[in-house]
C-alpha positions, 0 to 999 in steps of 0.5 A: 153322174155320168154325162154322155155326148148327144148322139148326132150325124158325126157320131153315126157315121159308118166309116167311123164305126168301121175305124173303131172296129179295126182299132177296138172300141176300148182303144179309141176315144173321141177327144177334143173340138168335136166333143166340145163343139157337139156339147155346145150344139155347134157344127163339127168340122174335124174329128180327132181320136186318141189311143193308147196303141202305138202309131205303128200299131194304129197303121197295121190295124187300119191297113189290115181293114183296108183303111188308108193311113198317112203318117201326118205327124208320126214324130208326135204319134199322129197318124191320119185315117183317109175316110170317106166322109172325112179324114180323122187324126188318131194320136197316141196318148202322150205325156210331156218329157220336157218343154221350152215354151215353143216345142215339147219333147213327148213320150207315150203314155198309156193312161187317158189321164195323163194325155189329158194333163198336157192338154191346154184347156179344161174344155179340150180335155174331154174324151168320149167312148166311140160306142157308149158315147160316155164322157171322161172328164178329168179336170172339170171341163164340163162344168166350165163348158157349162159356164162357158169358162175357158180355164187352163188345166192345172197351173195356168202359168206353167201350162203357158211356160210349156208353150208360149203360143197358149196365151193367144189360144186362150184369148181365141177360145175365150172370145169363141167360147167364153162368157165368164172370164177366168181371172187366173188365166187373165192374170197369167196371160198378162204377166207372161205376155213378154214370152211370146217374143220367143215364138215364130212369126208364123205361129203368131200370125196363125193365131192373131189371124185366127182371133181376127177372123171370129165373128166379133174379135174387137172386145178381146183385142181391146182387152189384149191391148189393156193387159199388154199382150197385143203391144208385144205381138202388134206394137203398131196397134195404138187405142186409135187402131183398136177403136177402128177395128170396132168400128170396122166390125160394126161396118161389116155387119151393117153392110152384110159383108163377112168379116175378114181377118186380113182386112181387120188386121189392116184396121189395127194399123196405121194408114201408112203403106210402109208400116203395113209392108213392115208388118206383113214381112215380120209376120211372114204373110204371103205376097197376096196377103201383103198386097192387100194390106198395102192397099188398105193402108193406101186408103187414106189418099183415095177416099174420094174415088168412086167405089166401082172405079176403085174396084176396076183399078184395085180389084174387088176385094181390095176395093171393099177393103178400103171402102169398109175401112173408110166407112164408105158404102159398099152398095154400088159394088153389090152384084156388079161385075168388073167390065173390060175395056172394049178397046185393043191397042191393035185398033189404035195402030189400025187408025194410023198411029205408029206401034209404041209409046203413043199407042199406050198413051192413047189407050191409057187416056181412053181408058181414064175417061171411060172410067171417069164416065162410069164405064160406058159401052162400045159406041161411047169408047169409039167416040172417045177414041176418035177424040184422043186420035184428033188430039194425038194428030193435032199435037 
């Protein structure tokens, strides 16, 4: 029985109809996440298309229809149509010529099934006709989607050997869409876990953070630990850290704080700043991400600091990370805005203190007392300054 894609807002976009008219309805199929997520009743963020037309032909047809085209992945047959309601990536049908687990050499194909055969999972190889919305399913993806099962296309081990990153993609998709575990996929990922060592650190970090950013990644991370996958990419995460992740996710939910991938990565690391720094460097994280991990790892020595004082010293985001990671309440920070010390160094100089180190010491002393007293107003700060000036003048 033929199944069709439900009509929804994105399938009725006028700019997509213009794109289809430019390329010809028989030369376009919606594919991948947009089809999968629509069938699951989920919001669709990006629309991708496949076509038997060569990239230069796609470009020519679209430009003739006054549609802007950007060669975003021309080496792999992908161009992007810049449309009023959102860009669409259009990729020429392909089949793999050779693979080495990290990258593939591809050739253009003319058959939809050849293109489907090189994709990773059956639920990602569903193609929808742009006008009839009829779905082409070459590998049982519709049945797997109905069962909420993530299954590799063809031989799971062969798919992983083509691109080792598919191990991590499997866990991410299974955590997001899966209910029923596929034992063949689970066994293949466990057996070939060691191949992840050959991937670039950036690709590993991207997928690991994508997994950690899911609503509840804890069960999946625990399974990755048990199956020997997590130790390959994050050997610092022991069983205690994996358990800590589950506690953090529960605390985030109870606190009404959105889950955060980097904070959860912090939960998977021991509370040792040098270890956090080492992992951040290894995963090629940004400077800002490295700073957050280091602050989170420093949590054990600041457990007693008041939440607002912590937020003032480290910044609200860093403070929330540390509070959640230690199981403390973040309620004192709800609606709280970090104040500015109502005192400048110039006022201290005007009081008769010579500009230099002593001004900085007095300013720091006033600030420390201001923080300890819960950030009182200007009048109290002037009193604190007067007391510190008396102490300085009597020394």
